[in-house]
Structure formats: structure tokens, C-alpha cells
C-alpha positions, 0 to 999 in steps of 0.5 A: 500500500505504501509502494502504491501510494508512494507511486501515484505521487500521494505523499503523505499518503505514504508517510500516513500508511507508515504512520499506521504500519508502525502502531502496529508494530511494524518497523519496516525494512529497507524496502519500507525505507527506500519507497518513502525517500522515492515519494519524497523524490518524485514530490520534491519533498526535502523536509520529508526525506530528510526525516526519512533520511533519520529514520534510516540512521534510526533503524541501522540502514544508513552506510549499511544497505545499498539500495537505501543509500542510493535512494538518499542520494537520488532523493537529496538531488531530485530535491534540488540538495546536490550538495547533500546528494554529493555528501551522501554519494561520498560516504556510501562504504559501497557503490555500485553503477546504479549509485553513479549513475543517480549522482551523474544523473542528479547532477545534469538534473541540478544544473552541474553538468561539468560535475557529471563529465568528471565523475565519469572517468573516476567511476571508469578507473574503478569497480563498477563500468558505466552502462548506456543510462551513465553514457546517455546522462554524462552526454546530455550534460555534454550537451547542457555546456556544449562541450565537443570535446568530451562528446567526442570522447565518450563517443569513442567510450561507447563505441570501444565498449559496445554502447553505441548500439543502445538507442539512448546512447544514439538519441544523446550523441544526436542532441550532444553533438547537434548543441555543441555546433557539430551538426554534420557529427549529429547527422552521422550519428543519426544515420548510424542509428539502426531503428531510430524512434521518434525521440531520435527522428525529434532529435534530428529534424529539431536539430537541423531547424536550430541551425538553420537547416530548414530543408534538411529537416522538412525533408527528414520529416517527409523521409519519416512519414513515407517509412511508415512513422506515424509523428507526434506533437514534439516532432511536429514543433520541429518541422514547424519550428523549421517551416518557420525559419524558412519562410516556408508558409504555406507548408508550416500551414499544411502540416500544421492542417495535417497535425490537427486533422489527419493525426488528431493531436490538440496544438499546444501553445508552442505549436501556435507559437510556431504558426504566428511566428511563421505568418509574422515572419512573411510578413502577413501580421493580420493572419498571424494576429487572427491565429491568435486571437482565435485560439482555443486558450489564453496566450502565452508569453511564447505565443505573445512574443513571436507575434510581437517579434514579428511586428518589429520586422515589419514595423507595426506599431499599433499591433506591437503595441496591443502585443506588448501591452499583454506582454508586460502584464504576463512577463513584467520582469522580462527585458527582451518584451521592452526591447522588441517594443522600442525597436518597433518605435524605433523603426517607425522614428517614434522616438519618444515611445522607443525613449519611453519603453526604454524608461520603463524597462529601466524601472521594472526590470531590475536584474539583467542577465548580460549575453555571454558568448564561449569557446572551448579551448583543451577541454576548458570552457572560457566564458565572455561577457561584453567589456569582461576584464576578469579572463586571465589571459585579458591582455593578451584577449584585448591586444589581439583583438586591437591588432585584428580591428585595425587590420579590419580597418585597412581593408 
């Protein structure tokens, strides 16, 4: 019963049932504690998880029961307490592949991909050998870091150990290479997957679309259809995005109609955002407005932002004001919305309006995240922002930049 409640996300009922069990004289075992910890992981209940940690210590299971220890690592990671998860992992007297996978996946879940990547060599040198889940998880972290060198190294490890045949590894390789800019390597990995599933097709289609290869994305989508594979909402999202970037209005609208009528897929806000963007980019701002106003649900920030972006490109000040007013209510502290409206005013030479929007942005958007760029050199990731002087090689960097600018001016 405890497991049933836990698997259905009813964490409070699981603990209530555990309390009743204790009142009837049953103390429970490692499986009981692991089940309770799993319910905390799925619900993000850190306080209950900490109580279960204390229970494991009281019952003499902590650092004794491998499953309980791994469950503790998973619970802390899923609840966002990654430092506590690592502490639990380091204190484990015995680890197996599940333990390693738990902390590696946990680091990726909490946005510490670089730590996940660092753990793989340690695991390889140990007793527990990486499996397909390990490789997939680390590749996902490489994707978030855009670490191409590490992706190739892990790819080589997967080939050497026969793990590349797992479809989860193949899918992770596609995404990792694509996000690090190696779209040709991503496509090679796609072609090496003997039986691609929907995730495989979707990953490659969206990767092509993201990198501006819209025609290849559309062709791959058509190839998938010819192969008898039924697309889902995620695949359609990728091909609609590709159509938007390439200005394939008729093709995009046809795919959208096919998604609804032929495949009975209800469009979500992201699909409508693609269609609005598709029409607005092509200059059909009125058509985009009609789609936006006829949506079966309230327009979210993505849809309104796509519409505002189209208004900016084509200088539609009146419609831009309408969309911006809604966006300011939905995302009052998002600077890009104010910049978009200011750009519309500037393109229409409405300088007073542009200045007013900039002042409003300064008042409402206190926290601004600077745009940055990065480069990977010898396995290290170097990040830069405008006027940045924090890099240890900053003098050499600016000196080289001045020489390059001087050479450019001469041409």
C-alpha cells in the first residue's frame, strides 16, 4: 500500500500508511524506507526526505543498505540539494552502477553538468563500469555545456565498449553534437541508429531546424512519414519551427492542418507560437493576429513574443503595442519584451515612444542577465561578456583584438 501511494504521487498518504504500520508494531525494512524516499523524490519533499534519512539512521540502514543509500542520493538530488546528495554518495562504503548513475543524473538535473562529466573518469577507474544510462546522462550534460571535445571522447568510449548500439546513447549523441555545433556529426550518429524511434527523428529534425537547415529538416520529416512512422506533437514542433525559419508558409500551414485533422493532435501553445511566428515573419501580421485571437486558450508569453517579433520586423507599431501590453502583464520583468517594442518604435521613427519604453524597462527590470559567448579550448570552457576583464588572459585577448580591428580597418 505504501508503494502504491508513492508510485501515484501521494506522498502524504504513503507516510500516513507508514505511521499506521508502525502503530501496529511493524517497523519496516530497507524496501519501506527506499519507497518513502522515492515518494519524496517524485514530489520534491525535502523535509520529509530528511525525516526519512533520520529514520534510515535510526533503523541501522544508513551506510549498510546499498539501496537505501542510493535512494538517499536520489532524493537529495531530485529535491535540489545536490551538495547533500554528493555528501551521501561520498560516504557510501560500497557503490554500484546504480549509485554512480544516480549522482551523475542528479548533477545534470540540478544544472551542474560539469561535475557529471568529471565523475565519468572516476567511475571508469573504479569497480563499477558505466552502462548505457551512464553514457546517456553524461552526454546530456555535455549537451548543456556545449562541450564538443568531451562528447567525442565519450562517443569513443561508447564505441569501444559496445554501448553505441543502445538507442538512448544514439539519441543523446545526436543532441550533444548538435548543441555543441557539430551538426554533421549529429547526422552521422542519426544515420548509425539502426531502428530510430520518435525521439531519434525528433532530435535530428529539431537540430536541423535550430541550425538553420530548414530544408533538411523538412526532407527528414517527409522521409519519416514515407517510412510509416506516425509523428507526435514534438516532431511537429520541430518541423513547424523549421518552416518558420525558412519562410515556408504554405508548407507550415499544411503541416499544422495535417497535425490537427489527420493525426488528431491538439495543438499546444508552442505549436501556435510556431504558426504565429511563421506568418508574422513572412509579413502576414494580420493572419498571425487572427491565429492568435482564435486560439482555444489564453496566449502565453511564447505566442505573444513571436507575434511581437514579427511586428518588429515589419514595423507594425499599433499591433506591437497591443501585444506588448499583454506581454508586460504576463512578464513584467522580462527586458526583451521592452526592447522589442522599443525596436518597433525606433523602426517607425517614434523616438519619444522608444525612449519611454526604455525608461519603463529601467524601472521594472532590475535584474539583467548579460549576454555571453564562450569558446572551448583544450577541454576548458571560457565564457565572456561585454567589457569583461575577469579572464586571466584579458590583456593578451584585448591586445589581439586591437590588432585584428586595425587589420580590418585597413581593408
